[in-house]
C-alpha positions, 0 to 999 in steps of 0.5 A: 630281176632279169639277167644282166648282160655287159656291152663291150666298148671295143672289140677284143679276143673273145671267149664267148660270142653273144648275139644278144649284145649286138644292139647294146654295142651298136653293131649288127655283127656278133659282138665278142664278150668275156664270160659274164656273171648272171645276176641273182634273182631278187638281188639289188645292186648298189653300184653300177660298174664299168670294168677296165683291164687287160682281157686276161685279167677281166674274168677273175674280177667278174668272178669276185663275190662282190660282182658275181651275184650283183649284190653290191656291184652290177657290171654294166660295161667292159673296156679292154686295155689291150689296145693301150699301145694305141692310146689310153681309151678315155673316150670309150670309158667315158661313153660306157659310164655315161651310156649306162649311168655307171658310178664306179670304174673297176680296174682289173689286174695291175697297172703302172703309175701312168695308167693309174694317174689317167684312170684316177683323173678320168674317174674324178672328172666323171664323178665315179669311184675308182676301185681295184682288186688286190694285189695290184701296184698302187702309186702312193699319191692315190692313198687307197682305202679297203672297202671290201675285205676278204681273200681278194680285197677291193680298194678304193683309189679315188672318191667320186667328186659328185656324190649327190648328198655331199654336193647338196650339203656343200652347196647349202653350206656355201649359199647360207654362209656366203649370204650371211657373210655378205649381209654382215660384211657390207658395212666393212666392205663399204668403208674399205672401198671408200678408203681405196677411192680416197687413195687412188682413182678407179673402181674399188673392186677388181675382177681377175679372170681365173679358171673355174670348174670344168675349165670355165673362165670367171672373174674372181672378185676382190677389193682392189689392192693395187694401182688401177694400171697394175695389169698394164704395168706387169705386162710392160715391165719384163723384170717384174713379169719374170719375178711374178712367174718365177714366184708362182704367179704372185709377188710378196707385197713388199716387193710389188710396187703396184700394191697400195698402202691401203691394199697392204692393210686389206691383204694382211687382214684378208678383207680384200677377199670378202667380195669372193663371197659373191662368187660363192653365192652365184656358184662360181666358187665354193667356200672350200676348194682348190684356190682359183688359178690363172690359166698359166698355172695349169701347166703345174697340174699336167696330167691332172688338170681335169681332176683339179677342175672337177671341183669348184675353186675355193675361197679357202682350201687345203693349200691356203691353210698349209703355209701357203707363203712357203709352199710353192709348186710342185708341192702346192699341186700335190696338196690341191689334188689330194683335196680333190681326191678326198672330197668330204664335208668333214674335210671342208669343215676342218679347213674352215676351222683352220681358216678362222685360226689363220685369219686370227693370225695375219702372218699366215693369211688363209686365202692366198691373196695376190 
């Protein structure tokens, strides 16, 4: 295995100058580098790492046994934070990760809550794990896990949201369950649609625009549970709009004059949500994920919007089975973000089991009907 050299994203005070990295850094001038470890011949690195931290903290991390010989981790890029006063170097980190196909971001040294939040959000949106070397200050919401024990342990602060195997299994589960569900449920949907048409004019289906993965807008489909002019009534009724916004962009059925009698029955049984299986089947949603939001709700996730949108919205989710009727913002945002940071098939299966229980108990609906 040839020696590994580490390109630098932005210039910083050098301790070694290496001309061999000029091409990699995209410059004809000498590029200042920190001391770089030499990979051991024959070693096979598992993870490609971009190291982020203060210049003075980076050498100690490069000497860590997990990195020094390239057995577990191969450092492919370094981004110094000495210029943090000029703003968080998100673009530099993003460029290093994408250019060198890194799957891990490693924080050298300690960091405050603001920096940790920024790194956590960025790592999730890039599909990278976020690691740090103890001792370091760890904000409690990140829920760290030790992945390398020893005198100087590595901790994992965020799990990659794009793990290939997990993504394939999750998508296979989505397609199979959604396909079978639609095939079995169409007679029930047809009866419900007929009941809707008999009670009120207009299409029995309603598509409401929501924000999906990566910020893409899509129509989240439901059986219509309100009058045909529900959206127009909301816009012109100032009192109703105020109550809608103050109540986290939803209204209780018994306080919403737009909900029809058939609509109340459909909501209570969650039958109105069945058409969202189509959204799942075509890849706009997943069986499990953060519930799809209207654009105005994103303000509750300030600083974490990209992390939230790194996952497909779900037909059900962690918030949906956590007493959604009594859980508003900011607690809802914490629940949804915790799910995104700890994506796993086991977590999804647990939520699906809890969803079945919630459907059996109509008093606690599973999917956040609106």
